[in-house]
C-alpha positions as CSV (number, residue, x, y, z in Angstrom):
1,X,33.8,-13.4,-8.0
2,X,30.7,-12.3,-5.7
3,X,27.6,-13.0,-8.0
4,X,25.6,-8.9,-7.7
5,X,22.9,-8.9,-5.2
6,X,19.1,-9.5,-6.3
7,X,16.6,-6.8,-4.1
8,X,13.1,-7.7,-3.1
9,X,11.7,-4.5,-5.1
10,X,14.4,-1.6,-6.1
11,X,13.8,1.1,-7.8
12,X,13.2,1.0,-11.5
13,X,14.0,4.2,-13.6
14,X,12.0,5.0,-16.9
15,X,14.8,7.1,-18.5
16,X,12.4,10.2,-18.8
17,X,12.6,11.0,-14.8
18,X,15.8,13.4,-15.9
19,X,14.2,15.6,-17.8
20,X,11.4,16.8,-15.7
21,X,14.1,17.0,-13.0
22,X,15.8,19.2,-15.0
23,X,12.4,21.2,-15.6
24,X,12.3,22.1,-11.6
25,X,15.9,23.3,-11.8
26,X,15.5,25.1,-14.8
27,X,12.4,27.2,-13.8
28,X,13.5,27.2,-10.3
29,X,10.4,25.7,-8.7
30,X,12.3,23.0,-6.7
31,X,10.2,23.3,-3.3
32,X,6.3,22.6,-2.8
33,X,4.6,24.1,-5.9
34,X,5.6,24.1,-9.8
35,X,4.4,22.1,-13.2
36,X,5.8,19.1,-12.0
37,X,3.1,18.8,-9.2
38,X,0.1,19.5,-11.3
39,X,1.0,17.4,-13.9
40,X,1.9,14.6,-11.9
41,X,-1.7,15.0,-10.1
42,X,-3.4,15.4,-13.5
43,X,-1.7,11.9,-14.9
44,X,-3.0,10.1,-11.6
45,X,-6.5,11.5,-11.6
46,X,-6.4,10.6,-15.8
47,X,-5.5,6.9,-14.8
48,X,-8.1,6.5,-11.8
49,X,-11.2,8.2,-13.6
50,X,-14.0,10.1,-12.9
51,X,-14.2,11.4,-9.4
52,X,-11.1,11.0,-8.6
53,X,-9.3,14.4,-6.9
54,X,-5.5,13.8,-6.1
55,X,-3.0,15.4,-3.4
56,X,0.3,14.6,-4.0
57,X,2.0,14.3,-0.5
58,X,5.2,13.6,1.0
59,X,4.3,10.1,2.0
60,X,1.6,7.6,2.1
61,X,1.8,7.6,6.1
62,X,0.4,11.4,5.5
63,X,-2.0,10.4,3.4
64,X,-3.6,8.4,5.6
65,X,-2.8,10.8,8.5
66,X,-4.8,13.9,6.5
67,X,-7.4,11.4,5.5
68,X,-8.4,10.6,9.1
69,X,-8.2,14.2,10.0
70,X,-10.5,14.7,7.4
71,X,-12.7,12.6,8.6
72,X,-12.7,14.3,12.1
73,X,-10.9,11.4,14.1
74,X,-10.2,12.6,17.6
75,X,-8.8,11.5,21.0
76,X,-10.5,8.4,22.0
77,X,-12.3,7.8,19.0
78,X,-12.6,4.5,17.5
79,X,-10.9,3.5,14.3
80,X,-11.0,-0.2,12.4
81,X,-7.6,-1.3,10.7
82,X,-6.9,-4.1,9.0
83,X,-4.1,-6.1,11.1
84,X,-1.9,-7.7,8.6
85,X,-0.3,-4.7,6.8
86,X,2.8,-2.3,7.4
87,X,2.9,-0.2,10.7
88,X,2.3,2.7,8.9
89,X,-1.4,1.9,8.5
90,X,-2.1,2.2,11.6
91,X,0.8,4.9,13.1
92,X,-1.5,7.8,12.2
93,X,-4.4,6.3,14.4
94,X,-1.8,7.0,17.4
95,X,-0.5,10.6,15.9
96,X,-4.1,11.4,16.9
97,X,-4.6,9.2,20.1
98,X,-7.9,7.7,18.4
99,X,-8.2,3.8,19.5
100,X,-7.4,1.5,16.9
101,X,-9.3,-1.9,16.7
102,X,-7.7,-4.5,14.4
103,X,-9.7,-6.7,12.3
104,X,-8.1,-10.3,10.9
105,X,-7.7,-11.4,7.3
106,X,-9.6,-13.4,5.4
107,X,-7.6,-16.3,3.4
108,X,-8.5,-15.7,0.2
109,X,-7.3,-12.3,-0.8
110,X,-5.6,-12.0,2.6
111,X,-7.1,-8.4,3.3
112,X,-10.2,-7.3,5.6
113,X,-12.0,-10.1,6.8
114,X,-16.1,-9.1,6.1
115,X,-17.3,-11.2,9.2
116,X,-14.5,-10.4,11.4
117,X,-15.1,-6.7,10.3
118,X,-18.9,-6.5,11.2
119,X,-18.1,-8.2,14.7
120,X,-15.7,-5.3,15.7
121,X,-18.2,-3.3,14.4
122,X,-21.1,-4.7,16.7
123,X,-18.7,-4.5,19.3
124,X,-17.6,-0.9,19.1
125,X,-21.3,-0.1,18.8
126,X,-22.0,-1.5,22.5
127,X,-19.4,0.6,23.5
128,X,-21.4,3.4,22.9
129,X,-19.0,4.5,20.1
130,X,-19.5,4.2,15.8
131,X,-16.0,3.4,14.8
132,X,-15.2,6.9,12.7
133,X,-13.3,5.0,9.5
134,X,-12.3,1.4,8.7
135,X,-8.8,1.5,6.8
136,X,-9.3,-1.3,4.3
137,X,-5.8,-2.1,2.7
138,X,-5.1,-4.0,-0.8
139,X,-1.9,-6.0,0.6
140,X,0.8,-7.0,-1.8
141,X,-1.1,-5.4,-4.6
142,X,-4.2,-7.3,-4.2
143,X,-6.9,-5.9,-4.1
144,X,-9.4,-6.1,-0.8
145,X,-13.3,-7.8,-0.9
146,X,-14.6,-4.4,-2.0
147,X,-18.3,-5.3,-2.3
148,X,-18.6,-7.1,0.9
149,X,-16.5,-4.6,2.5
150,X,-18.0,-1.7,1.3
151,X,-21.5,-2.8,1.7
152,X,-21.1,-2.8,5.4
153,X,-19.5,0.6,5.3
154,X,-23.1,1.6,3.9
155,X,-24.8,-0.5,6.0
156,X,-23.4,1.3,9.2
157,X,-22.2,4.7,7.6
158,X,-18.5,4.8,8.4
159,X,-16.8,6.1,6.1
160,X,-14.0,3.2,4.3
161,X,-9.9,4.9,3.8
162,X,-8.4,2.9,1.4
163,X,-5.1,2.1,1.9
164,X,-3.7,1.5,-1.9
165,X,0.2,2.5,-1.2
166,X,0.7,-1.4,-2.3
167,X,-2.1,-1.6,-5.0
168,X,-1.3,1.2,-7.7
169,X,-2.2,-0.5,-11.3
170,X,-4.6,-3.0,-9.4
171,X,-8.0,-3.6,-10.3
172,X,-11.1,-5.2,-8.9
173,X,-14.0,-6.0,-11.1
174,X,-12.0,-3.8,-13.5
175,X,-12.2,-0.3,-11.4
176,X,-9.1,1.1,-10.2
177,X,-7.4,0.4,-6.7
178,X,-7.8,3.5,-5.1
179,X,-11.1,4.6,-6.5
180,X,-13.2,2.4,-4.1
181,X,-12.7,4.6,-0.5
182,X,-14.4,7.5,0.8
183,X,-11.1,8.6,1.1
184,X,-8.2,6.6,-0.6
185,X,-4.0,6.2,-0.5
186,X,-1.1,5.9,-2.9
187,X,2.3,5.5,-1.8
188,X,5.5,6.2,-4.3
189,X,8.1,5.1,-1.7
190,X,11.4,3.5,-3.4
191,X,10.5,0.3,-3.5
192,X,6.7,0.4,-4.9
193,X,5.2,-0.1,-8.4
194,X,6.3,3.4,-9.0
195,X,8.3,6.2,-7.3
196,X,9.1,9.6,-6.3
197,X,11.6,8.1,-4.1
198,X,9.8,9.0,-1.5
199,X,6.0,10.4,-1.7
200,X,2.2,9.4,-1.5
201,X,-0.8,10.5,-2.6
202,X,-4.6,11.4,-1.1
203,X,-7.6,10.5,-3.4
204,X,-10.9,12.4,-2.6
205,X,-14.0,12.3,-4.7
206,X,-14.4,15.8,-4.9
207,X,-12.7,19.4,-4.9
208,X,-14.1,20.5,-1.9
209,X,-11.7,17.7,0.3
210,X,-9.3,18.2,-2.0
211,X,-8.8,21.8,-1.2
212,X,-8.8,21.0,2.8
213,X,-6.2,18.8,2.5
214,X,-4.0,21.1,0.2
215,X,-4.6,23.8,3.1
216,X,-3.6,21.1,5.6
217,X,-0.8,19.8,4.0
218,X,0.5,23.2,3.4
219,X,0.9,24.7,7.5
220,X,-3.2,25.4,7.2
221,X,-2.1,28.7,6.4
222,X,-5.0,31.1,5.7
223,X,-6.0,33.4,2.0
224,X,-4.6,36.8,4.0
225,X,-1.2,39.5,3.3
226,X,0.2,37.6,6.6
227,X,0.6,34.5,8.1
228,X,-2.7,33.8,9.5
229,X,-3.2,30.5,11.4
230,X,-6.3,29.1,13.3
231,X,-5.5,25.1,13.5
232,X,-3.1,22.8,13.2
233,X,-1.4,22.7,9.8
234,X,1.4,20.1,8.2
235,X,4.1,20.1,6.2
236,X,3.3,17.4,3.7
237,X,3.4,18.2,0.2
238,X,5.4,16.8,-2.3
239,X,8.2,18.7,-3.5
240,X,8.3,19.7,-7.5
241,X,11.5,17.8,-7.9
242,X,10.1,14.7,-6.3
243,X,6.8,15.3,-8.7
244,X,9.3,15.3,-11.2
245,X,10.5,11.7,-11.0
246,X,6.7,10.9,-10.9
247,X,6.0,12.0,-14.1
248,X,8.8,9.8,-15.4
249,X,7.5,6.9,-13.5
250,X,3.8,7.5,-14.4
251,X,5.3,7.2,-18.5
252,X,6.0,3.5,-17.8
253,X,3.1,2.6,-14.8
254,X,1.6,-0.3,-17.3
255,X,4.2,-1.6,-18.3
256,X,6.1,-1.8,-14.5
257,X,2.9,-3.7,-13.5
258,X,2.8,-5.9,-16.8
259,X,6.3,-6.7,-15.6
260,X,5.5,-7.8,-12.3
261,X,2.7,-9.6,-13.0
262,X,5.2,-11.9,-15.3
263,X,7.5,-12.2,-12.6
264,X,4.4,-14.2,-11.0
265,X,4.2,-16.1,-13.8
266,X,7.6,-17.0,-13.3
267,X,7.0,-18.1,-10.1
268,X,4.1,-20.1,-11.0
269,X,5.6,-22.1,-13.1
270,X,8.6,-22.4,-10.9
271,X,6.8,-23.7,-8.0
272,X,4.1,-25.7,-9.9
273,X,5.8,-29.0,-9.1
274,X,7.2,-28.3,-5.9
275,X,4.8,-29.8,-2.9
276,X,4.1,-27.4,0.2
277,X,5.1,-24.1,-1.1
278,X,1.7,-22.3,-2.3
279,X,2.2,-18.8,-4.5
280,X,-0.4,-16.3,-3.3
281,X,-2.7,-15.7,-6.5
282,X,-5.5,-14.1,-7.6
283,X,-8.8,-15.8,-6.4
284,X,-10.9,-15.2,-9.3
285,X,-11.3,-13.2,-12.2
286,X,-12.9,-10.2,-10.6
287,X,-9.2,-9.5,-9.1
288,X,-6.7,-8.4,-10.6
289,X,-3.3,-7.7,-8.9
290,X,-0.5,-5.5,-9.7
291,X,1.5,-8.4,-7.9
292,X,3.8,-5.8,-6.4
293,X,6.0,-8.9,-4.0
294,X,5.0,-12.0,-4.9
295,X,4.8,-14.3,-2.2
296,X,4.2,-18.0,-0.7
297,X,2.8,-19.8,2.2
298,X,5.3,-22.9,3.3
299,X,3.2,-25.6,4.5
300,X,5.6,-29.0,4.0
301,X,6.5,-30.4,6.9
302,X,10.4,-30.8,5.9
303,X,10.0,-27.1,5.1
304,X,10.7,-23.8,6.5
305,X,10.4,-20.0,5.5
306,X,13.4,-19.8,8.1
307,X,15.2,-22.2,5.6
308,X,14.1,-20.8,2.4
309,X,15.1,-17.6,3.6
310,X,18.6,-18.9,4.2
311,X,19.0,-20.6,0.9
312,X,18.4,-17.2,-0.6
313,X,20.9,-15.5,1.7
314,X,23.3,-17.7,1.0
315,X,23.0,-17.0,-2.6
316,X,22.5,-13.1,-2.3
317,X,19.3,-12.3,-2.8
318,X,16.8,-10.8,-0.5
319,X,13.7,-12.2,0.7
320,X,11.8,-10.9,3.5
321,X,8.7,-12.0,6.0
322,X,5.6,-11.1,5.5
323,X,4.1,-8.5,7.7
324,X,4.1,-9.0,11.3
325,X,0.2,-8.3,12.1
326,X,-0.5,-5.3,14.3
327,X,-2.2,-6.8,16.9
328,X,1.2,-8.8,17.4
329,X,3.4,-6.2,17.9
330,X,4.1,-4.9,21.3
331,X,3.4,-1.2,19.8
332,X,-0.2,-2.4,20.1
333,X,-0.5,-5.0,22.8
334,X,-3.0,-3.4,24.7
335,X,-5.5,-3.4,21.1
336,X,-8.4,-4.9,20.2
337,X,-8.5,-7.8,18.2
338,X,-11.6,-9.2,15.8
339,X,-10.8,-12.6,13.8
340,X,-9.8,-16.4,13.7
341,X,-5.3,-16.0,13.5
342,X,-5.7,-15.9,9.8
343,X,-2.8,-12.9,9.8
344,X,-1.0,-14.5,12.6
345,X,-0.5,-17.8,10.3
346,X,0.5,-16.2,7.0
347,X,2.9,-14.0,9.4
348,X,4.3,-17.6,10.8
349,X,4.8,-19.5,7.4
350,X,4.8,-16.5,4.6
351,X,7.6,-15.2,2.7
352,X,8.1,-12.5,0.3
353,X,10.1,-13.0,-2.8
354,X,12.2,-10.7,-5.2
355,X,9.5,-9.0,-7.7
356,X,10.9,-5.9,-8.9
357,X,9.8,-5.3,-12.6
358,X,13.9,-4.9,-13.9
359,X,14.4,-8.6,-12.3
360,X,16.7,-10.0,-15.1
361,X,16.6,-13.6,-16.8
362,X,19.8,-14.1,-15.3
363,X,18.4,-13.2,-12.0
364,X,15.3,-15.7,-12.4
365,X,17.6,-18.8,-13.1
366,X,19.1,-18.2,-9.9
367,X,16.1,-17.8,-8.3
368,X,14.6,-21.3,-9.7
369,X,17.8,-23.0,-9.2
370,X,17.3,-22.2,-5.5
371,X,13.8,-23.2,-5.7
372,X,14.3,-26.6,-7.5
373,X,16.5,-28.0,-4.5
374,X,13.8,-28.2,-2.5
375,X,11.8,-30.7,-5.1
376,X,12.7,-33.5,-3.4
């Protein structure tokens, strides 16, 4: 009999979601208003802590788009963005007809390199235009070098949009990801640490900005007795039904983080005697990763990421290549890039391994058996 497929990062329900969904049906609040939305936002605010004002939206991409709108990004403006990321981090720059300036990664966190970031800023200033924003990503759940990046942000007075789509539950110096940026975003896509099936959130530092986000996310409807609009708005609000899923998921967030961190412990043990397969791990005690995805770099001359991927595929186990850097994408081929090629090397040699919080011991045995075959 064919073995059941092991997925990379499948949804993991708590069992509490249905009662909140049922409440939406019972009260007949099923669209963009209702108590589930209010309670989901409140639970996120309580989790993130002081000065976190959360607006639940239809996706993390929508959150980045509205963040850039709040920062008045317009056609022709420079926006600096981490190159090693999913395309959703960069696409909203193009929505606004702004100009992406891509920055390489550093080797310890795989995130925004402070030295390359400053080079990019200096270049933009020489062109006579200060960048409107810096998009800093916490990739695969690993926090970016917040101290260094925020110091540069303050030095040049350029706001940071913190993309923590993959990093809810991660911390830097015991401070939660989602609280470092002038504006921060989360994602609740189906494969994330918790899910609303599809959804995201924009986190602001004050109620005034939160009100502005909500206004833009609900078609920019003005407070009048009739439909009045003086600017472009968007249909970006999360529904009350999906927020109900989120409420049930928030009940198990810490448990889900711990389960993914235990997956990392499993991979550390499984790979410790295999030469040339290096597991991406926290660089110091300052970093606490949710290990949304466990990733490896293959540096054994007799191995390749393709060979390992095919071995897993043969055994119906899903793996995935690392993100292809944005500056290497056809879509962004004309964009400026600053760095030494770290992100390109990571893409060339890296692979994501199954990391779901519902990864069973039976699945781990199957994974271990495959990895053991490379210990030759």
